[in-house]
MARNUZA-542575 format. One record per residue: chain; x negated, y, z of N, C-alpha, C in turn. Coordinates in nm, 3 decimals. Layout:
+-------+---------+---------+---------+---------+---------+---------+---------+---------+---------+
| kette |      nX |      nY |      nZ |     caX |     caY |     caZ |      cX |      cY |      cZ |
+-------+---------+---------+---------+---------+---------+---------+---------+---------+---------+
|     A |       X |       Y |       Z |       X |       Y |       Z |       X |       Y |       Z |
...
+-------+---------+---------+---------+---------+---------+---------+---------+---------+---------+
***
This chain:
+-------+---------+---------+---------+---------+---------+---------+---------+---------+---------+
| kette |      nX |      nY |      nZ |     caX |     caY |     caZ |      cX |      cY |      cZ |
+-------+---------+---------+---------+---------+---------+---------+---------+---------+---------+
|     A |  -1.191 |  -0.356 |   4.803 |  -1.278 |  -0.278 |   4.718 |  -1.425 |  -0.339 |   4.634 |
|     A |  -1.479 |  -0.497 |   4.718 |  -1.573 |  -0.542 |   4.738 |  -1.565 |  -0.652 |   4.657 |
|     A |  -1.455 |  -0.679 |   4.659 |  -1.350 |  -0.796 |   4.557 |  -1.373 |  -0.712 |   4.412 |
|     A |  -1.314 |  -0.591 |   4.396 |  -1.341 |  -0.530 |   4.243 |  -1.463 |  -0.557 |   4.237 |
|     A |  -1.557 |  -0.486 |   4.271 |  -1.698 |  -0.430 |   4.252 |  -1.733 |  -0.559 |   4.211 |
|     A |  -1.736 |  -0.696 |   4.298 |  -1.759 |  -0.833 |   4.200 |  -1.724 |  -0.871 |   4.108 |
|     A |  -1.579 |  -0.835 |   4.130 |  -1.506 |  -0.909 |   3.978 |  -1.560 |  -0.836 |   3.802 |
|     A |  -1.585 |  -0.727 |   3.851 |  -1.651 |  -0.643 |   3.724 |  -1.780 |  -0.680 |   3.734 |
|     A |  -1.869 |  -0.684 |   3.846 |  -1.966 |  -0.802 |   3.757 |  -2.015 |  -0.925 |   3.758 |
|     A |  -1.863 |  -1.002 |   3.712 |  -1.923 |  -1.166 |   3.748 |  -1.928 |  -1.202 |   3.564 |
|     A |  -1.934 |  -1.139 |   3.476 |  -1.955 |  -1.147 |   3.340 |  -2.076 |  -1.137 |   3.344 |
|     A |  -2.101 |  -1.026 |   3.373 |  -2.311 |  -0.984 |   3.352 |  -2.344 |  -1.089 |   3.463 |
|     A |  -2.276 |  -1.170 |   3.544 |  -2.359 |  -1.256 |   3.663 |  -2.367 |  -1.380 |   3.597 |
|     A |  -2.218 |  -1.448 |   3.527 |  -2.252 |  -1.543 |   3.469 |  -2.303 |  -1.582 |   3.334 |
|     A |  -2.352 |  -1.417 |   3.237 |  -2.428 |  -1.415 |   3.185 |  -2.590 |  -1.534 |   3.217 |
|     A |  -2.627 |  -1.384 |   3.337 |  -2.754 |  -1.388 |   3.380 |  -2.802 |  -1.236 |   3.368 |
|     A |  -2.707 |  -1.159 |   3.357 |  -2.811 |  -1.062 |   3.306 |  -2.833 |  -0.951 |   3.413 |
|     A |  -2.785 |  -1.016 |   3.523 |  -2.837 |  -0.927 |   3.676 |  -2.919 |  -0.938 |   3.704 |
|     A |  -3.003 |  -0.796 |   3.767 |  -3.121 |  -0.846 |   3.850 |  -3.104 |  -0.957 |   4.041 |
|     A |  -3.194 |  -1.019 |   4.001 |  -3.233 |  -1.110 |   4.132 |  -3.111 |  -1.080 |   4.240 |
|     A |  -3.177 |  -0.944 |   4.294 |  -3.065 |  -0.860 |   4.431 |  -2.926 |  -0.882 |   4.417 |
|     A |  -2.870 |  -0.855 |   4.306 |  -2.729 |  -0.844 |   4.288 |  -2.715 |  -0.986 |   4.266 |
|     A |  -2.755 |  -1.060 |   4.234 |  -2.674 |  -1.197 |   4.198 |  -2.688 |  -1.309 |   4.309 |
|     A |  -2.796 |  -1.249 |   4.431 |  -2.805 |  -1.308 |   4.512 |  -2.663 |  -1.216 |   4.617 |
|     A |  -2.641 |  -1.095 |   4.628 |  -2.524 |  -1.050 |   4.679 |  -2.422 |  -1.120 |   4.610 |
|     A |  -2.383 |  -1.117 |   4.515 |  -2.250 |  -1.172 |   4.442 |  -2.219 |  -1.335 |   4.497 |
|     A |  -2.355 |  -1.387 |   4.540 |  -2.357 |  -1.584 |   4.463 |  -2.298 |  -1.565 |   4.651 |
|     A |  -2.327 |  -1.480 |   4.798 |  -2.314 |  -1.468 |   4.915 |  -2.172 |  -1.451 |   4.898 |
|     A |  -2.147 |  -1.331 |   4.848 |  -1.979 |  -1.292 |   4.881 |  -1.889 |  -1.431 |   4.767 |
|     A |  -1.946 |  -1.478 |   4.680 |  -1.854 |  -1.576 |   4.632 |  -1.904 |  -1.732 |   4.718 |
|     A |  -1.934 |  -1.708 |   4.804 |  -1.928 |  -1.822 |   4.949 |  -1.850 |  -1.795 |   5.024 |
|     A |  -1.761 |  -1.734 |   5.053 |  -1.669 |  -1.663 |   5.157 |  -1.533 |  -1.597 |   5.072 |
|     A |  -1.533 |  -1.584 |   4.939 |  -1.446 |  -1.544 |   4.887 |  -1.374 |  -1.670 |   4.761 |
|     A |  -1.252 |  -1.696 |   4.798 |  -1.264 |  -1.813 |   4.716 |  -1.167 |  -1.718 |   4.615 |
|     A |  -1.074 |  -1.613 |   4.573 |  -0.993 |  -1.538 |   4.515 |  -1.079 |  -1.488 |   4.392 |
|     A |  -1.248 |  -1.465 |   4.419 |  -1.393 |  -1.443 |   4.358 |  -1.383 |  -1.547 |   4.243 |
|     A |  -1.390 |  -1.639 |   4.330 |  -1.429 |  -1.816 |   4.242 |  -1.349 |  -1.879 |   4.195 |
|     A |  -1.239 |  -1.858 |   4.176 |  -1.153 |  -1.846 |   4.056 |  -1.165 |  -1.773 |   3.966 |
|     A |  -1.192 |  -1.637 |   3.996 |  -1.259 |  -1.567 |   3.878 |  -1.352 |  -1.599 |   3.799 |
|     A |  -1.412 |  -1.611 |   3.876 |  -1.568 |  -1.681 |   3.832 |  -1.530 |  -1.787 |   3.684 |
|     A |  -1.453 |  -1.913 |   3.792 |  -1.437 |  -1.973 |   3.724 |  -1.357 |  -1.973 |   3.541 |
|     A |  -1.254 |  -1.829 |   3.574 |  -1.212 |  -1.868 |   3.484 |  -1.324 |  -1.741 |   3.343 |
|     A |  -1.403 |  -1.696 |   3.378 |  -1.515 |  -1.585 |   3.331 |  -1.598 |  -1.706 |   3.293 |
|     A |  -1.654 |  -1.820 |   3.331 |  -1.708 |  -1.929 |   3.244 |  -1.648 |  -1.995 |   3.122 |
|     A |  -1.522 |  -1.998 |   3.199 |  -1.434 |  -2.087 |   3.104 |  -1.382 |  -2.023 |   2.957 |
|     A |  -1.437 |  -1.852 |   3.007 |  -1.343 |  -1.737 |   2.845 |  -1.519 |  -1.821 |   2.793 |
|     A |  -1.641 |  -1.765 |   2.864 |  -1.743 |  -1.819 |   2.789 |  -1.834 |  -1.898 |   2.744 |
|     A |  -1.766 |  -2.035 |   2.809 |  -1.789 |  -2.164 |   2.694 |  -1.650 |  -2.114 |   2.570 |
|     A |  -1.546 |  -2.074 |   2.613 |  -1.500 |  -2.104 |   2.463 |  -1.527 |  -2.007 |   2.346 |
|     A |  -1.608 |  -1.902 |   2.398 |  -1.634 |  -1.779 |   2.316 |  -1.770 |  -1.902 |   2.267 |
|     A |  -1.856 |  -1.909 |   2.277 |  -1.952 |  -1.982 |   2.273 |  -1.946 |  -2.091 |   2.182 |
|     A |  -1.862 |  -2.195 |   2.200 |  -1.838 |  -2.322 |   2.136 |  -1.692 |  -2.318 |   2.089 |
|     A |  -1.678 |  -2.229 |   1.977 |  -1.506 |  -2.237 |   1.940 |  -1.464 |  -2.373 |   1.865 |
|     A |  -1.343 |  -2.413 |   1.850 |  -1.331 |  -2.514 |   1.839 |  -1.352 |  -2.516 |   1.712 |
|     A |  -1.414 |  -2.670 |   1.672 |  -1.402 |  -2.734 |   1.519 |  -1.243 |  -2.755 |   1.422 |
|     A |  -1.112 |  -2.775 |   1.504 |  -1.078 |  -2.745 |   1.400 |  -0.955 |  -2.636 |   1.414 |
|     A |  -0.941 |  -2.603 |   1.291 |  -0.838 |  -2.465 |   1.303 |  -0.688 |  -2.534 |   1.294 |
|     A |  -0.591 |  -2.422 |   1.297 |  -0.454 |  -2.486 |   1.313 |  -0.402 |  -2.457 |   1.210 |
|     A |  -0.489 |  -2.356 |   1.084 |  -0.441 |  -2.282 |   0.982 |  -0.447 |  -2.445 |   0.922 |
|     A |  -0.365 |  -2.441 |   0.800 |  -0.435 |  -2.553 |   0.677 |  -0.465 |  -2.516 |   0.620 |
|     A |  -0.597 |  -2.530 |   0.495 |  -0.703 |  -2.515 |   0.423 |  -0.619 |  -2.508 |   0.263 |
|     A |  -0.593 |  -2.433 |   0.264 |  -0.490 |  -2.356 |   0.120 |  -0.524 |  -2.315 |   0.001 |
|     A |  -0.731 |  -2.351 |  -0.021 |  -0.800 |  -2.305 |  -0.073 |  -0.772 |  -2.399 |  -0.209 |
|     A |  -0.751 |  -2.512 |  -0.182 |  -0.762 |  -2.666 |  -0.365 |  -0.651 |  -2.622 |  -0.388 |
|     A |  -0.520 |  -2.562 |  -0.326 |  -0.423 |  -2.544 |  -0.380 |  -0.385 |  -2.445 |  -0.441 |
|     A |  -0.439 |  -2.356 |  -0.438 |  -0.434 |  -2.139 |  -0.495 |  -0.501 |  -2.224 |  -0.610 |
|     A |  -0.644 |  -2.249 |  -0.614 |  -0.731 |  -2.191 |  -0.703 |  -0.645 |  -2.353 |  -0.861 |
|     A |  -0.594 |  -2.442 |  -0.791 |  -0.479 |  -2.539 |  -0.899 |  -0.408 |  -2.427 |  -0.976 |
|     A |  -0.346 |  -2.366 |  -0.883 |  -0.228 |  -2.293 |  -0.898 |  -0.270 |  -2.149 |  -1.021 |
|     A |  -0.400 |  -2.139 |  -0.972 |  -0.516 |  -2.055 |  -1.091 |  -0.501 |  -2.079 |  -1.229 |
|     A |  -0.552 |  -2.179 |  -1.179 |  -0.619 |  -2.283 |  -1.345 |  -0.487 |  -2.320 |  -1.438 |
|     A |  -0.365 |  -2.318 |  -1.389 |  -0.254 |  -2.400 |  -1.443 |  -0.269 |  -2.224 |  -1.496 |
|     A |  -0.269 |  -2.137 |  -1.429 |  -0.219 |  -1.968 |  -1.556 |  -0.252 |  -2.002 |  -1.668 |
|     A |  -0.216 |  -1.932 |  -1.764 |  -0.266 |  -1.882 |  -1.904 |  -0.357 |  -1.766 |  -1.890 |
|     A |  -0.435 |  -1.743 |  -1.957 |  -0.556 |  -1.632 |  -1.911 |  -0.485 |  -1.524 |  -1.961 |
|     A |  -0.553 |  -1.407 |  -1.907 |  -0.496 |  -1.284 |  -1.870 |  -0.457 |  -1.212 |  -2.001 |
|     A |  -0.537 |  -1.263 |  -2.088 |  -0.549 |  -1.160 |  -2.231 |  -0.406 |  -1.244 |  -2.269 |
|     A |  -0.389 |  -1.360 |  -2.271 |  -0.231 |  -1.399 |  -2.322 |  -0.136 |  -1.324 |  -2.261 |
|     A |  -0.178 |  -1.332 |  -2.126 |   0.003 |  -1.290 |  -2.052 |   0.016 |  -1.151 |  -2.097 |
|     A |  -0.139 |  -1.040 |  -2.125 |  -0.073 |  -0.904 |  -2.152 |  -0.008 |  -0.904 |  -2.255 |
|     A |  -0.113 |  -0.956 |  -2.402 |  -0.082 |  -0.981 |  -2.511 |   0.119 |  -0.970 |  -2.587 |
|     A |   0.134 |  -1.045 |  -2.458 |   0.289 |  -1.131 |  -2.466 |   0.413 |  -1.021 |  -2.399 |
|     A |   0.344 |  -0.910 |  -2.283 |   0.440 |  -0.802 |  -2.242 |   0.450 |  -0.675 |  -2.374 |
|     A |   0.319 |  -0.678 |  -2.436 |   0.278 |  -0.577 |  -2.526 |   0.331 |  -0.545 |  -2.672 |
|     A |   0.373 |  -0.732 |  -2.707 |   0.422 |  -0.736 |  -2.849 |   0.569 |  -0.765 |  -2.822 |
|     A |   0.662 |  -0.653 |  -2.888 |   0.840 |  -0.709 |  -2.916 |   0.869 |  -0.768 |  -3.003 |
|     A |   0.985 |  -0.834 |  -2.949 |   0.993 |  -0.987 |  -2.959 |   1.127 |  -0.921 |  -3.110 |
|     A |   1.238 |  -0.812 |  -3.105 |   1.286 |  -0.824 |  -3.167 |   1.247 |  -0.677 |  -3.261 |
|     A |   1.138 |  -0.654 |  -3.278 |   1.107 |  -0.415 |  -3.311 |   1.187 |  -0.417 |  -3.393 |
|     A |   1.212 |  -0.512 |  -3.500 |   1.303 |  -0.430 |  -3.633 |   1.471 |  -0.407 |  -3.543 |
|     A |   1.498 |  -0.532 |  -3.505 |   1.603 |  -0.504 |  -3.423 |   1.595 |  -0.400 |  -3.316 |
|     A |   1.581 |  -0.371 |  -3.249 |   1.542 |  -0.266 |  -3.162 |   1.554 |  -0.121 |  -3.245 |
|     A |   1.480 |  -0.071 |  -3.358 |   1.455 |   0.045 |  -3.454 |   1.568 |   0.031 |  -3.473 |
|     A |   1.663 |  -0.058 |  -3.544 |   1.782 |   0.039 |  -3.614 |   1.903 |   0.062 |  -3.545 |
|     A |   1.876 |  -0.057 |  -3.400 |   1.991 |  -0.004 |  -3.291 |   1.924 |   0.149 |  -3.271 |
|     A |   1.847 |   0.209 |  -3.255 |   1.795 |   0.326 |  -3.219 |   1.833 |   0.409 |  -3.332 |
|     A |   1.830 |   0.389 |  -3.449 |   1.849 |   0.521 |  -3.523 |   1.993 |   0.478 |  -3.550 |
|     A |   2.063 |   0.372 |  -3.539 |   2.201 |   0.371 |  -3.504 |   2.303 |   0.480 |  -3.439 |
|     A |   2.201 |   0.503 |  -3.264 |   2.266 |   0.563 |  -3.148 |   2.246 |   0.680 |  -3.209 |
|     A |   2.164 |   0.719 |  -3.248 |   2.090 |   0.863 |  -3.292 |   2.228 |   0.930 |  -3.412 |
|     A |   2.256 |   0.828 |  -3.504 |   2.317 |   0.862 |  -3.632 |   2.486 |   0.891 |  -3.575 |
|     A |   2.507 |   0.794 |  -3.460 |   2.643 |   0.825 |  -3.375 |   2.600 |   0.958 |  -3.328 |
|     A |   2.480 |   1.001 |  -3.260 |   2.554 |   1.113 |  -3.163 |   2.528 |   1.242 |  -3.238 |
|     A |   2.459 |   1.279 |  -3.314 |   2.427 |   1.378 |  -3.480 |   2.571 |   1.409 |  -3.489 |
|     A |   2.678 |   1.239 |  -3.508 |   2.778 |   1.265 |  -3.631 |   2.827 |   1.337 |  -3.463 |
|     A |   2.897 |   1.304 |  -3.365 |   2.994 |   1.330 |  -3.308 |   2.977 |   1.514 |  -3.254 |
|     A |   2.807 |   1.530 |  -3.233 |   2.790 |   1.705 |  -3.245 |   2.851 |   1.755 |  -3.347 |
|     A |   2.799 |   1.693 |  -3.473 |   2.889 |   1.783 |  -3.571 |   3.041 |   1.780 |  -3.602 |
|     A |   3.064 |   1.675 |  -3.532 |   3.226 |   1.656 |  -3.530 |   3.282 |   1.749 |  -3.429 |
|     A |   3.204 |   1.784 |  -3.312 |   3.299 |   1.829 |  -3.224 |   3.213 |   2.035 |  -3.265 |
|     A |   3.147 |   2.025 |  -3.377 |   3.100 |   2.195 |  -3.431 |   3.008 |   2.268 |  -3.269 |
|     A |   2.923 |   2.121 |  -3.202 |   2.859 |   2.203 |  -3.108 |   2.786 |   2.249 |  -3.184 |
|     A |   2.664 |   2.221 |  -3.296 |   2.553 |   2.306 |  -3.373 |   2.666 |   2.462 |  -3.473 |
|     A |   2.746 |   2.457 |  -3.478 |   2.833 |   2.547 |  -3.517 |   2.811 |   2.731 |  -3.424 |
|     A |   2.880 |   2.640 |  -3.304 |   2.890 |   2.734 |  -3.169 |   2.758 |   2.797 |  -3.156 |
|     A |   2.624 |   2.656 |  -3.146 |   2.519 |   2.716 |  -3.129 |   2.433 |   2.810 |  -3.201 |
|     A |   2.500 |   2.777 |  -3.350 |   2.440 |   2.892 |  -3.451 |   2.566 |   3.087 |  -3.433 |
|     A |   2.642 |   2.969 |  -3.405 |   2.754 |   3.101 |  -3.340 |   2.634 |   3.208 |  -3.222 |
|     A |   2.586 |   3.141 |  -3.131 |   2.534 |   3.216 |  -3.004 |   2.392 |   3.284 |  -3.020 |
|     A |   2.330 |   3.167 |  -3.118 |   2.170 |   3.230 |  -3.187 |   2.211 |   3.412 |  -3.289 |
|     A |   2.342 |   3.337 |  -3.379 |   2.324 |   3.486 |  -3.419 |   2.387 |   3.601 |  -3.344 |
|     A |   2.466 |   3.595 |  -3.192 |   2.537 |   3.675 |  -3.132 |   2.370 |   3.763 |  -3.058 |
|     A |   2.270 |   3.656 |  -3.022 |   2.147 |   3.652 |  -2.917 |   2.058 |   3.755 |  -3.000 |
|     A |   2.106 |   3.732 |  -3.075 |   1.962 |   3.811 |  -3.229 |   2.057 |   3.994 |  -3.224 |
|     A |   2.173 |   3.930 |  -3.259 |   2.231 |   4.096 |  -3.307 |   2.192 |   4.216 |  -3.158 |
|     A |   2.241 |   4.144 |  -3.037 |   2.210 |   4.195 |  -2.921 |   2.070 |   4.245 |  -2.920 |
|     A |   1.994 |   4.178 |  -2.964 |   1.850 |   4.211 |  -2.914 |   1.854 |   4.332 |  -3.021 |
|     A |   1.854 |   4.269 |  -3.138 |   1.821 |   4.392 |  -3.249 |   1.877 |   4.497 |  -3.153 |
|     A |   2.012 |   4.543 |  -3.181 |   2.102 |   4.671 |  -3.091 |   1.984 |   4.742 |  -3.045 |
|     A |   1.973 |   4.654 |  -2.885 |   1.868 |   4.711 |  -2.783 |   1.755 |   4.759 |  -2.868 |
|     A |   1.677 |   4.688 |  -2.917 |   1.567 |   4.724 |  -2.950 |   1.566 |   4.891 |  -3.085 |
|     A |   1.679 |   4.878 |  -3.128 |   1.788 |   4.984 |  -3.167 |   1.738 |   5.133 |  -3.101 |
|     A |   1.846 |   5.099 |  -3.002 |   1.870 |   5.191 |  -2.900 |   1.737 |   5.226 |  -2.867 |
|     A |   1.643 |   5.171 |  -2.822 |   1.533 |   5.211 |  -2.792 |   1.423 |   5.314 |  -2.849 |
|     A |   1.421 |   5.250 |  -2.987 |   1.342 |   5.320 |  -3.071 |   1.413 |   5.475 |  -3.079 |
|     A |   1.537 |   5.455 |  -3.069 |   1.612 |   5.610 |  -3.123 |   1.588 |   5.690 |  -2.970 |
|     A |   1.602 |   5.584 |  -2.882 |   1.586 |   5.723 |  -2.746 |   1.435 |   5.756 |  -2.749 |
|     A |   1.347 |   5.681 |  -2.780 |   1.183 |   5.729 |  -2.793 |   1.169 |   5.846 |  -2.898 |
|     A |   1.169 |   5.819 |  -3.009 |   1.226 |   5.970 |  -3.089 |   1.266 |   6.099 |  -3.010 |
|     A |   1.370 |   6.091 |  -2.953 |   1.398 |   6.248 |  -2.853 |   1.264 |   6.306 |  -2.805 |
+-------+---------+---------+---------+---------+---------+---------+---------+---------+---------+
***
């Protein structure tokens, strides 16, 4: 239990943040406890690493390469304009009209419009007779 308390306080002790009484108590314990001495060395090593970070970084500097790539790219307005302008707009328009004509021809050939007209006429007749029936019932 004593070592746990000392190890808990070693960070503040290494930073010099403890009152003198607590520091003396920890120093007295450190003289007799090799486990806490090792712990203090690790805390001091971590403090050195934290305060003086290594100047050499392991990651390469990619800023110059990225900036060169950006400089070689065409301006944004040219890239957007090329996307918005249809390349073969006349050919595409003719293809759409041709497709629409083919679909209309097939619908006429199979009588879709004729059947649709008959169904609309039939639905209108049913609706008309229903309204006539309701009006006749209402007069009585």
